[in-house]
N, CA and C atoms as a LAMMPS dump frame, in Angstrom:
ITEM: TIMESTEP
0
ITEM: NUMBER OF ATOMS
567
ITEM: BOX BOUNDS ff ff ff
-5.0000000000000000e+02 5.0000000000000000e+02
-5.0000000000000000e+02 5.0000000000000000e+02
-5.0000000000000000e+02 5.0000000000000000e+02
ITEM: ATOMS id mol type element x y z
1 1 1 N -390.405 -261.61 449.551
2 1 2 C -390.53 -260.2 449.874
3 1 3 C -389.156 -259.629 450.139
4 2 1 N -389.013 -258.377 449.839
5 2 2 C -387.73 -257.734 450.098
6 2 3 C -387.654 -257.319 451.556
7 3 1 N -386.43 -257.207 452.055
8 3 2 C -386.231 -256.753 453.435
9 3 3 C -386.774 -255.344 453.613
10 4 1 N -386.665 -254.515 452.566
11 4 2 C -387.171 -253.146 452.647
12 4 3 C -388.676 -253.149 452.874
13 5 1 N -389.417 -253.992 452.132
14 5 2 C -390.865 -254.056 452.32
15 5 3 C -391.213 -254.61 453.691
16 6 1 N -390.459 -255.615 454.157
17 6 2 C -390.716 -256.156 455.489
18 6 3 C -390.532 -255.061 456.539
19 7 1 N -389.46 -254.286 456.389
20 7 2 C -389.189 -253.216 457.34
21 7 3 C -390.296 -252.159 457.294
22 8 1 N -390.719 -251.792 456.096
23 8 2 C -391.758 -250.77 455.956
24 8 3 C -393.101 -251.268 456.475
25 9 1 N -393.346 -252.575 456.389
26 9 2 C -394.63 -253.122 456.82
27 9 3 C -394.7 -253.344 458.325
28 10 1 N -393.573 -253.37 459.003
29 10 2 C -393.572 -253.631 460.434
30 10 3 C -394.486 -252.684 461.21
31 11 1 N -394.461 -251.365 460.943
32 11 2 C -395.393 -250.493 461.675
33 11 3 C -396.861 -250.849 461.42
34 12 1 N -397.166 -251.369 460.234
35 12 2 C -398.554 -251.76 459.949
36 12 3 C -398.966 -252.927 460.825
37 13 1 N -398.09 -253.922 460.945
38 13 2 C -398.38 -255.069 461.807
39 13 3 C -398.574 -254.598 463.239
40 14 1 N -397.66 -253.758 463.699
41 14 2 C -397.723 -253.295 465.08
42 14 3 C -399.007 -252.514 465.329
43 15 1 N -399.381 -251.654 464.398
44 15 2 C -400.605 -250.873 464.548
45 15 3 C -401.834 -251.782 464.558
46 16 1 N -401.856 -252.761 463.686
47 16 2 C -402.998 -253.679 463.635
48 16 3 C -403.151 -254.421 464.952
49 17 1 N -402.061 -254.896 465.518
50 17 2 C -402.146 -255.616 466.789
51 17 3 C -402.45 -254.671 467.949
52 18 1 N -401.883 -253.464 467.913
53 18 2 C -402.115 -252.493 468.977
54 18 3 C -403.581 -252.094 469.046
55 19 1 N -404.222 -251.981 467.906
56 19 2 C -405.609 -251.507 467.875
57 19 3 C -406.62 -252.638 467.986
58 20 1 N -406.149 -253.828 468.204
59 20 2 C -407.073 -254.917 468.458
60 20 3 C -407.529 -255.668 467.231
61 21 1 N -406.888 -255.469 466.106
62 21 2 C -407.184 -256.228 464.896
63 21 3 C -408.627 -256.122 464.445
64 22 1 N -409.254 -254.96 464.666
65 22 2 C -410.614 -254.857 464.159
66 22 3 C -410.582 -254.756 462.63
67 23 1 N -411.733 -254.957 462.033
68 23 2 C -411.812 -255.084 460.578
69 23 3 C -411.284 -253.851 459.852
70 24 1 N -411.661 -252.653 460.309
71 24 2 C -411.21 -251.435 459.633
72 24 3 C -409.692 -251.312 459.653
73 25 1 N -409.072 -251.639 460.782
74 25 2 C -407.613 -251.548 460.868
75 25 3 C -406.94 -252.58 459.982
76 26 1 N -407.504 -253.772 459.905
77 26 2 C -406.934 -254.794 459.025
78 26 3 C -407.083 -254.399 457.563
79 27 1 N -408.222 -253.824 457.211
80 27 2 C -408.416 -253.359 455.837
81 27 3 C -407.379 -252.292 455.513
82 28 1 N -407.213 -251.351 456.413
83 28 2 C -406.227 -250.286 456.198
84 28 3 C -404.819 -250.874 456.076
85 29 1 N -404.466 -251.792 456.958
86 29 2 C -403.13 -252.393 456.924
87 29 3 C -402.924 -253.175 455.633
88 30 1 N -403.938 -253.933 455.215
89 30 2 C -403.819 -254.716 453.983
90 30 3 C -403.704 -253.81 452.765
91 31 1 N -404.541 -252.776 452.71
92 31 2 C -404.479 -251.853 451.577
93 31 3 C -403.149 -251.108 451.552
94 32 1 N -402.666 -250.706 452.718
95 32 2 C -401.382 -250.007 452.775
96 32 3 C -400.25 -250.914 452.317
97 33 1 N -400.278 -252.169 452.74
98 33 2 C -399.241 -253.111 452.319
99 33 3 C -399.263 -253.276 450.804
100 34 1 N -400.445 -253.398 450.228
101 34 2 C -400.553 -253.548 448.775
102 34 3 C -400.047 -252.301 448.059
103 35 1 N -400.402 -251.127 448.586
104 35 2 C -399.936 -249.885 447.974
105 35 3 C -398.418 -249.757 448.04
106 36 1 N -397.815 -250.319 449.089
107 36 2 C -396.361 -250.293 449.205
108 36 3 C -395.715 -251.319 448.284
109 37 1 N -396.541 -252.1 447.599
110 37 2 C -396.001 -253.093 446.685
111 37 3 C -395.804 -254.453 447.325
112 38 1 N -396.255 -254.615 448.553
113 38 2 C -396.103 -255.897 449.222
114 38 3 C -397.439 -256.633 449.205
115 39 1 N -397.757 -257.217 448.054
116 39 2 C -399.026 -257.908 447.898
117 39 3 C -399.108 -259.144 448.801
118 40 1 N -397.961 -259.767 449.072
119 40 2 C -397.978 -260.941 449.941
120 40 3 C -398.42 -260.555 451.346
121 41 1 N -397.894 -259.462 451.859
122 41 2 C -398.324 -258.99 453.175
123 41 3 C -399.798 -258.604 453.139
124 42 1 N -400.231 -257.952 452.051
125 42 2 C -401.652 -257.62 451.918
126 42 3 C -402.516 -258.865 451.96
127 43 1 N -402.101 -259.917 451.262
128 43 2 C -402.853 -261.178 451.266
129 43 3 C -402.855 -261.789 452.663
130 44 1 N -401.744 -261.675 453.387
131 44 2 C -401.68 -262.223 454.739
132 44 3 C -402.629 -261.488 455.679
133 45 1 N -402.682 -260.16 455.579
134 45 2 C -403.621 -259.408 456.408
135 45 3 C -405.061 -259.823 456.092
136 46 1 N -405.36 -260.004 454.821
137 46 2 C -406.727 -260.381 454.45
138 46 3 C -407.045 -261.796 454.916
139 47 1 N -406.065 -262.676 454.914
140 47 2 C -406.269 -264.022 455.451
141 47 3 C -406.592 -263.928 456.938
142 48 1 N -405.877 -263.06 457.648
143 48 2 C -406.146 -262.852 459.066
144 48 3 C -407.56 -262.31 459.264
145 49 1 N -407.991 -261.386 458.408
146 49 2 C -409.361 -260.876 458.485
147 49 3 C -410.367 -262.012 458.352
148 50 1 N -410.143 -262.882 457.383
149 50 2 C -411.078 -263.988 457.162
150 50 3 C -411.122 -264.916 458.373
151 51 1 N -409.969 -265.145 458.984
152 51 2 C -409.928 -266.013 460.167
153 51 3 C -410.668 -265.376 461.339
154 52 1 N -410.541 -264.073 461.477
155 52 2 C -411.174 -263.392 462.606
156 52 3 C -412.662 -263.167 462.407
157 53 1 N -413.071 -262.891 461.173
158 53 2 C -414.447 -262.451 460.932
159 53 3 C -415.273 -263.4 460.078
160 54 1 N -414.671 -264.434 459.548
161 54 2 C -415.404 -265.358 458.707
162 54 3 C -415.424 -264.898 457.258
163 55 1 N -416.037 -265.71 456.41
164 55 2 C -416.029 -265.419 454.97
165 55 3 C -416.728 -264.104 454.637
166 56 1 N -416.126 -263.373 453.731
167 56 2 C -416.686 -262.101 453.272
168 56 3 C -416.331 -261.946 451.798
169 57 1 N -417.329 -261.734 450.93
170 57 2 C -417.016 -261.532 449.511
171 57 3 C -416.035 -260.386 449.285
172 58 1 N -416.191 -259.299 450.029
173 58 2 C -415.319 -258.134 449.865
174 58 3 C -413.859 -258.487 450.183
175 59 1 N -413.655 -259.165 451.297
176 59 2 C -412.287 -259.534 451.68
177 59 3 C -411.717 -260.544 450.691
178 60 1 N -412.526 -261.505 450.274
179 60 2 C -412.059 -262.503 449.314
180 60 3 C -411.662 -261.85 447.99
181 61 1 N -412.456 -260.867 447.537
182 61 2 C -412.112 -260.17 446.293
183 61 3 C -410.797 -259.42 446.428
184 62 1 N -410.61 -258.743 447.547
185 62 2 C -409.371 -257.992 447.75
186 62 3 C -408.173 -258.932 447.833
187 63 1 N -408.351 -260.06 448.509
188 63 2 C -407.241 -261.01 448.595
189 63 3 C -406.959 -261.607 447.224
190 64 1 N -408.01 -261.845 446.436
191 64 2 C -407.811 -262.365 445.076
192 64 3 C -406.977 -261.4 444.246
193 65 1 N -407.218 -260.088 444.396
194 65 2 C -406.406 -259.105 443.673
195 65 3 C -404.938 -259.205 444.075
196 66 1 N -404.687 -259.381 445.378
197 66 2 C -403.301 -259.528 445.838
198 66 3 C -402.677 -260.789 445.259
199 67 1 N -403.414 -261.899 445.298
200 67 2 C -402.874 -263.143 444.728
201 67 3 C -402.604 -262.971 443.238
202 68 1 N -403.511 -262.317 442.533
203 68 2 C -403.311 -262.093 441.102
204 68 3 C -402.063 -261.268 440.824
205 69 1 N -401.835 -260.228 441.636
206 69 2 C -400.641 -259.397 441.466
207 69 3 C -399.366 -260.189 441.713
208 70 1 N -399.469 -261.235 442.527
209 70 2 C -398.321 -262.094 442.806
210 70 3 C -398.174 -263.211 441.773
211 71 1 N -399.115 -263.26 440.817
212 71 2 C -399.071 -264.317 439.812
213 71 3 C -399.623 -265.633 440.311
214 72 1 N -400.319 -265.615 441.428
215 72 2 C -400.91 -266.836 441.986
216 72 3 C -402.372 -266.931 441.546
217 73 1 N -402.544 -267.18 440.255
218 73 2 C -403.89 -267.231 439.696
219 73 3 C -404.717 -268.367 440.271
220 74 1 N -404.065 -269.451 440.7
221 74 2 C -404.803 -270.546 441.317
222 74 3 C -405.505 -270.074 442.587
223 75 1 N -404.783 -269.331 443.428
224 75 2 C -405.368 -268.825 444.665
225 75 3 C -406.361 -267.698 444.396
226 76 1 N -406.05 -266.843 443.429
227 76 2 C -406.974 -265.76 443.075
228 76 3 C -408.296 -266.335 442.581
229 77 1 N -408.215 -267.322 441.691
230 77 2 C -409.428 -267.946 441.165
231 77 3 C -410.241 -268.619 442.253
232 78 1 N -409.561 -269.288 443.176
233 78 2 C -410.274 -269.96 444.275
234 78 3 C -410.992 -268.948 445.156
235 79 1 N -410.332 -267.817 445.448
236 79 2 C -410.984 -266.795 446.265
237 79 3 C -412.192 -266.193 445.551
238 80 1 N -412.081 -265.969 444.252
239 80 2 C -413.213 -265.406 443.509
240 80 3 C -414.368 -266.39 443.421
241 81 1 N -414.056 -267.673 443.271
242 81 2 C -415.122 -268.678 443.269
243 81 3 C -415.817 -268.723 444.626
244 82 1 N -415.031 -268.645 445.708
245 82 2 C -415.627 -268.632 447.046
246 82 3 C -416.499 -267.398 447.244
247 83 1 N -416.033 -266.241 446.772
248 83 2 C -416.83 -265.009 446.874
249 83 3 C -418.125 -265.152 446.085
250 84 1 N -418.048 -265.795 444.931
251 84 2 C -419.233 -265.989 444.096
252 84 3 C -420.236 -266.928 444.767
253 85 1 N -419.747 -267.939 445.439
254 85 2 C -420.662 -268.841 446.16
255 85 3 C -421.361 -268.104 447.299
256 86 1 N -420.639 -267.196 447.955
257 86 2 C -421.228 -266.433 449.059
258 86 3 C -422.235 -265.389 448.567
259 87 1 N -421.96 -264.804 447.401
260 87 2 C -422.796 -263.709 446.895
261 87 3 C -422.932 -263.836 445.378
262 88 1 N -423.731 -264.811 444.911
263 88 2 C -423.791 -265.073 443.464
264 88 3 C -424.362 -263.931 442.631
265 89 1 N -425.113 -263.031 443.218
266 89 2 C -425.706 -261.916 442.471
267 89 3 C -425.046 -260.574 442.799
268 90 1 N -423.896 -260.615 443.443
269 90 2 C -423.17 -259.392 443.771
270 90 3 C -422.464 -258.89 442.52
271 91 1 N -422.822 -257.711 442.076
272 91 2 C -422.298 -257.149 440.831
273 91 3 C -420.777 -257.003 440.884
274 92 1 N -420.257 -256.581 442.026
275 92 2 C -418.814 -256.399 442.127
276 92 3 C -418.062 -257.73 442.054
277 93 1 N -418.632 -258.77 442.635
278 93 2 C -418.016 -260.101 442.541
279 93 3 C -418.016 -260.568 441.09
280 94 1 N -419.131 -260.392 440.422
281 94 2 C -419.226 -260.803 439.011
282 94 3 C -418.235 -260.004 438.169
283 95 1 N -418.145 -258.699 438.422
284 95 2 C -417.187 -257.873 437.694
285 95 3 C -415.753 -258.363 437.934
286 96 1 N -415.406 -258.622 439.185
287 96 2 C -414.049 -259.097 439.504
288 96 3 C -413.752 -260.424 438.816
289 97 1 N -414.751 -261.287 438.734
290 97 2 C -414.55 -262.554 438.023
291 97 3 C -414.296 -262.301 436.54
292 98 1 N -414.944 -261.283 435.987
293 98 2 C -414.679 -260.905 434.601
294 98 3 C -413.274 -260.365 434.424
295 99 1 N -412.848 -259.509 435.345
296 99 2 C -411.499 -258.949 435.275
297 99 3 C -410.454 -260.056 435.397
298 100 1 N -410.712 -261.03 436.267
299 100 2 C -409.794 -262.154 436.424
300 100 3 C -409.734 -262.983 435.142
301 101 1 N -410.898 -263.243 434.541
302 101 2 C -410.924 -264.006 433.286
303 101 3 C -410.155 -263.268 432.195
304 102 1 N -410.328 -261.964 432.13
305 102 2 C -409.605 -261.167 431.134
306 102 3 C -408.103 -261.22 431.371
307 103 1 N -407.693 -261.041 432.617
308 103 2 C -406.265 -261.091 432.948
309 103 3 C -405.671 -262.473 432.675
310 104 1 N -406.514 -263.496 432.752
311 104 2 C -406.063 -264.866 432.49
312 104 3 C -406.114 -265.217 431.012
313 105 1 N -406.599 -264.279 430.185
314 105 2 C -406.634 -264.495 428.746
315 105 3 C -407.919 -265.087 428.214
316 106 1 N -408.909 -265.294 429.075
317 106 2 C -410.186 -265.846 428.622
318 106 3 C -411.156 -264.688 428.374
319 107 1 N -410.969 -264.029 427.237
320 107 2 C -411.74 -262.816 426.948
321 107 3 C -413.209 -263.085 426.686
322 108 1 N -413.531 -264.258 426.162
323 108 2 C -414.942 -264.593 425.942
324 108 3 C -415.667 -264.716 427.276
325 109 1 N -415.048 -265.41 428.235
326 109 2 C -415.646 -265.527 429.565
327 109 3 C -415.702 -264.165 430.242
328 110 1 N -414.658 -263.364 430.076
329 110 2 C -414.649 -262.021 430.664
330 110 3 C -415.836 -261.213 430.151
331 111 1 N -416.055 -261.22 428.84
332 111 2 C -417.181 -260.478 428.258
333 111 3 C -418.512 -260.987 428.816
334 112 1 N -418.62 -262.301 428.971
335 112 2 C -419.847 -262.888 429.542
336 112 3 C -420.074 -262.372 430.959
337 113 1 N -419.029 -262.354 431.771
338 113 2 C -419.153 -261.868 433.155
339 113 3 C -419.536 -260.378 433.18
340 114 1 N -418.915 -259.579 432.318
341 114 2 C -419.255 -258.153 432.289
342 114 3 C -420.715 -257.955 431.881
343 115 1 N -421.19 -258.765 430.943
344 115 2 C -422.61 -258.683 430.556
345 115 3 C -423.513 -259.065 431.725
346 116 1 N -423.112 -260.097 432.49
347 116 2 C -423.89 -260.499 433.674
348 116 3 C -423.961 -259.338 434.668
349 117 1 N -422.833 -258.671 434.886
350 117 2 C -422.814 -257.537 435.812
351 117 3 C -423.736 -256.427 435.311
352 118 1 N -423.678 -256.156 434.01
353 118 2 C -424.524 -255.099 433.448
354 118 3 C -426.001 -255.47 433.459
355 119 1 N -426.314 -256.752 433.379
356 119 2 C -427.717 -257.171 433.469
357 119 3 C -428.276 -256.859 434.856
358 120 1 N -427.43 -256.977 435.886
359 120 2 C -427.864 -256.676 437.248
360 120 3 C -427.802 -255.18 437.557
361 121 1 N -426.812 -254.495 436.963
362 121 2 C -426.629 -253.063 437.204
363 121 3 C -426.218 -252.402 435.893
364 122 1 N -427.196 -251.974 435.078
365 122 2 C -426.87 -251.389 433.778
366 122 3 C -425.987 -250.146 433.865
367 123 1 N -425.899 -249.527 435.019
368 123 2 C -425.084 -248.329 435.176
369 123 3 C -423.686 -248.6 435.708
370 124 1 N -423.282 -249.846 435.805
371 124 2 C -421.957 -250.17 436.35
372 124 3 C -420.882 -249.676 435.385
373 125 1 N -420.233 -248.576 435.769
374 125 2 C -419.255 -247.907 434.908
375 125 3 C -418.143 -248.856 434.474
376 126 1 N -417.534 -249.525 435.42
377 126 2 C -416.362 -250.339 435.101
378 126 3 C -416.721 -251.547 434.244
379 127 1 N -417.884 -252.131 434.468
380 127 2 C -418.309 -253.255 433.626
381 127 3 C -418.58 -252.762 432.204
382 128 1 N -419.199 -251.597 432.076
383 128 2 C -419.452 -251.018 430.744
384 128 3 C -418.147 -250.776 430.01
385 129 1 N -417.217 -250.146 430.693
386 129 2 C -415.944 -249.808 430.082
387 129 3 C -415.145 -251.064 429.732
388 130 1 N -415.069 -252.005 430.658
389 130 2 C -414.29 -253.223 430.416
390 130 3 C -414.877 -254.036 429.268
391 131 1 N -416.21 -254.15 429.23
392 131 2 C -416.852 -254.883 428.135
393 131 3 C -416.568 -254.195 426.805
394 132 1 N -416.731 -252.882 426.761
395 132 2 C -416.504 -252.148 425.513
396 132 3 C -415.047 -252.248 425.064
397 133 1 N -414.111 -252.135 425.991
398 133 2 C -412.695 -252.276 425.627
399 133 3 C -412.42 -253.645 425.017
400 134 1 N -412.964 -254.687 425.627
401 134 2 C -412.782 -256.037 425.065
402 134 3 C -413.402 -256.131 423.672
403 135 1 N -414.603 -255.6 423.541
404 135 2 C -415.289 -255.689 422.253
405 135 3 C -414.536 -254.943 421.164
406 136 1 N -414.038 -253.762 421.461
407 136 2 C -413.376 -252.936 420.45
408 136 3 C -411.971 -253.439 420.163
409 137 1 N -411.194 -253.69 421.192
410 137 2 C -409.763 -253.923 421.016
411 137 3 C -409.353 -255.39 420.97
412 138 1 N -410.247 -256.294 421.357
413 138 2 C -409.827 -257.694 421.419
414 138 3 C -410.751 -258.627 420.643
415 139 1 N -412.041 -258.468 420.809
416 139 2 C -412.988 -259.424 420.25
417 139 3 C -413.481 -259.059 418.855
418 140 1 N -413.132 -257.874 418.366
419 140 2 C -413.592 -257.462 417.042
420 140 3 C -415.09 -257.226 416.972
421 141 1 N -415.651 -256.726 418.057
422 141 2 C -417.096 -256.487 418.129
423 141 3 C -417.392 -255.004 418.354
424 142 1 N -416.76 -254.17 417.556
425 142 2 C -416.913 -252.725 417.752
426 142 3 C -418.352 -252.268 417.619
427 143 1 N -419.091 -252.838 416.674
428 143 2 C -420.486 -252.428 416.49
429 143 3 C -421.311 -252.711 417.748
430 144 1 N -421.027 -253.823 418.424
431 144 2 C -421.743 -254.157 419.662
432 144 3 C -421.337 -253.233 420.808
433 145 1 N -420.11 -252.717 420.746
434 145 2 C -419.621 -251.848 421.818
435 145 3 C -420.239 -250.456 421.768
436 146 1 N -420.622 -249.997 420.586
437 146 2 C -421.119 -248.627 420.438
438 146 3 C -422.305 -248.342 421.36
439 147 1 N -423.369 -249.16 421.387
440 147 2 C -424.483 -248.819 422.294
441 147 3 C -424.093 -248.88 423.776
442 148 1 N -423.182 -249.779 424.142
443 148 2 C -422.722 -249.856 425.531
444 148 3 C -422.023 -248.552 425.902
445 149 1 N -421.149 -248.088 425.02
446 149 2 C -420.399 -246.848 425.273
447 149 3 C -421.304 -245.623 425.26
448 150 1 N -422.235 -245.567 424.308
449 150 2 C -423.142 -244.417 424.252
450 150 3 C -424 -244.332 425.513
451 151 1 N -424.47 -245.492 426.002
452 151 2 C -425.264 -245.498 427.236
453 151 3 C -424.41 -245.063 428.422
454 152 1 N -423.167 -245.543 428.468
455 152 2 C -422.273 -245.155 429.569
456 152 3 C -421.973 -243.657 429.529
457 153 1 N -421.817 -243.104 428.332
458 153 2 C -421.542 -241.663 428.2
459 153 3 C -422.739 -240.81 428.623
460 154 1 N -423.939 -241.334 428.472
461 154 2 C -425.111 -240.591 428.952
462 154 3 C -425.075 -240.467 430.47
463 155 1 N -424.532 -241.504 431.137
464 155 2 C -424.426 -241.475 432.591
465 155 3 C -423.185 -240.717 433.062
466 156 1 N -422.142 -240.705 432.232
467 156 2 C -420.872 -240.058 432.571
468 156 3 C -420.465 -239.121 431.431
469 157 1 N -421.212 -238.055 431.184
470 157 2 C -420.902 -237.181 430.053
471 157 3 C -419.488 -236.611 430.147
472 158 1 N -418.813 -236.624 429.021
473 158 2 C -417.478 -236.043 428.964
474 158 3 C -416.369 -236.914 429.522
475 159 1 N -416.672 -238.148 429.907
476 159 2 C -415.647 -239.044 430.455
477 159 3 C -414.606 -239.35 429.373
478 160 1 N -413.37 -238.971 429.629
479 160 2 C -412.311 -239.083 428.619
480 160 3 C -412.079 -240.526 428.18
481 161 1 N -412.062 -241.44 429.125
482 161 2 C -411.785 -242.835 428.754
483 161 3 C -412.898 -243.402 427.87
484 162 1 N -414.138 -243.125 428.233
485 162 2 C -415.257 -243.586 427.407
486 162 3 C -415.196 -242.968 426.015
487 163 1 N -414.893 -241.678 425.946
488 163 2 C -414.781 -241.007 424.645
489 163 3 C -413.681 -241.621 423.797
490 164 1 N -412.563 -241.957 424.42
491 164 2 C -411.43 -242.563 423.703
492 164 3 C -411.832 -243.897 423.068
493 165 1 N -412.464 -244.756 423.862
494 165 2 C -412.877 -246.071 423.352
495 165 3 C -413.974 -245.904 422.304
496 166 1 N -414.913 -244.991 422.536
497 166 2 C -415.991 -244.766 421.577
498 166 3 C -415.45 -244.225 420.254
499 167 1 N -414.484 -243.326 420.306
500 167 2 C -413.882 -242.816 419.072
501 167 3 C -413.266 -243.963 418.278
502 168 1 N -412.58 -244.872 418.959
503 168 2 C -412.023 -246.051 418.28
504 168 3 C -413.128 -246.913 417.672
505 169 1 N -414.178 -247.143 418.448
506 169 2 C -415.284 -247.981 417.952
507 169 3 C -415.923 -247.341 416.723
508 170 1 N -416.186 -246.046 416.81
509 170 2 C -416.758 -245.344 415.652
510 170 3 C -415.839 -245.456 414.441
511 171 1 N -414.542 -245.299 414.642
512 171 2 C -413.587 -245.364 413.522
513 171 3 C -413.6 -246.746 412.877
514 172 1 N -413.67 -247.79 413.685
515 172 2 C -413.656 -249.157 413.154
516 172 3 C -414.909 -249.432 412.324
517 173 1 N -416.048 -248.905 412.755
518 173 2 C -417.298 -249.166 412.023
519 173 3 C -417.598 -248.074 411
520 174 1 N -416.637 -247.199 410.746
521 174 2 C -416.771 -246.114 409.773
522 174 3 C -417.937 -245.187 410.07
523 175 1 N -418.151 -244.899 411.33
524 175 2 C -419.199 -243.973 411.743
525 175 3 C -418.634 -242.553 411.606
526 176 1 N -419.372 -241.646 410.953
527 176 2 C -418.864 -240.288 410.759
528 176 3 C -418.67 -239.509 412.066
529 177 1 N -419.183 -240.011 413.172
530 177 2 C -419.016 -239.335 414.462
531 177 3 C -417.635 -239.572 415.078
532 178 1 N -416.791 -240.394 414.421
533 178 2 C -415.476 -240.737 414.978
534 178 3 C -414.622 -239.49 415.206
535 179 1 N -414.572 -238.595 414.223
536 179 2 C -413.724 -237.417 414.341
537 179 3 C -414.189 -236.498 415.468
538 180 1 N -415.479 -236.218 415.519
539 180 2 C -416.001 -235.337 416.569
540 180 3 C -415.8 -235.959 417.95
541 181 1 N -415.918 -237.269 418.043
542 181 2 C -415.721 -237.946 419.328
543 181 3 C -414.253 -237.895 419.734
544 182 1 N -413.34 -238.072 418.76
545 182 2 C -411.911 -237.958 419.05
546 182 3 C -411.57 -236.533 419.519
547 183 1 N -412.19 -235.535 418.881
548 183 2 C -411.958 -234.152 419.318
549 183 3 C -412.512 -233.907 420.714
550 184 1 N -413.666 -234.504 421.024
551 184 2 C -414.231 -234.377 422.369
552 184 3 C -413.308 -235.038 423.393
553 185 1 N -412.704 -236.169 422.998
554 185 2 C -411.743 -236.833 423.876
555 185 3 C -410.556 -235.916 424.152
556 186 1 N -409.997 -235.333 423.106
557 186 2 C -408.841 -234.449 423.273
558 186 3 C -409.178 -233.242 424.136
559 187 1 N -410.39 -232.744 424.004
560 187 2 C -410.802 -231.608 424.841
561 187 3 C -410.991 -232.023 426.297
562 188 1 N -411.304 -233.312 426.519
563 188 2 C -411.573 -233.775 427.871
564 188 3 C -410.304 -234.106 428.668
565 189 1 N -409.203 -234.349 427.946
566 189 2 C -407.984 -234.737 428.68
567 189 3 C -407.177 -233.539 429.127
C-alpha cells in the first residue's frame, strides 16, 4: 500500500474504532477504503467484520472482490466457495462466482453460473447481461443470447447496454432488426 492511501485510510480506522466497530460502520469503512483504491485495507476491514460477526455470504463476496482487485485469485476463490457453502441458492453468490470465473478466463463455467442464477431469478439484470455478453462476444453463441437479451429488455425497456449487446447479437445472426436496435441504442445514450 502507498503511504498516501495509509494516511487517507487512518480516519476510517479511527471512525470504525470510535463507533464501536458495528457492522454498518465496518461496511462503510471497507467500502470507502476500496473506493479510495486501497483494496487491501478494504479486505482487512472485511476480515475484521468476519471475526466480529461470524461468516456472512455478503461480507465474503465483498472481500472476494477486494482480493480479486489485488490479483489474489486464490483468496478470492476461497471466499466465494465459502460464501457458496453458506448460501448455495443465493443468486448473488452464484452470480459473483460466475463473474470470478469469467475474470479468471473460465468463460464456460462463468456462463454456467450465470444460467444457474437466472434459473433461480429470471429477472436478474446483471446475470442476463453478463451471460449475453459472454455468448455474443466470447463464446460465439449470439443466437442463444438473443432471447436472453429480449427478455431482459422487456424488464428494462430502453436500457442502453442491453440494446448495444442486442444490436451486436442481431448483426451477427443477420437479423434485420440489427439496424433499428443500433439506432435505439444511439437514442438511449
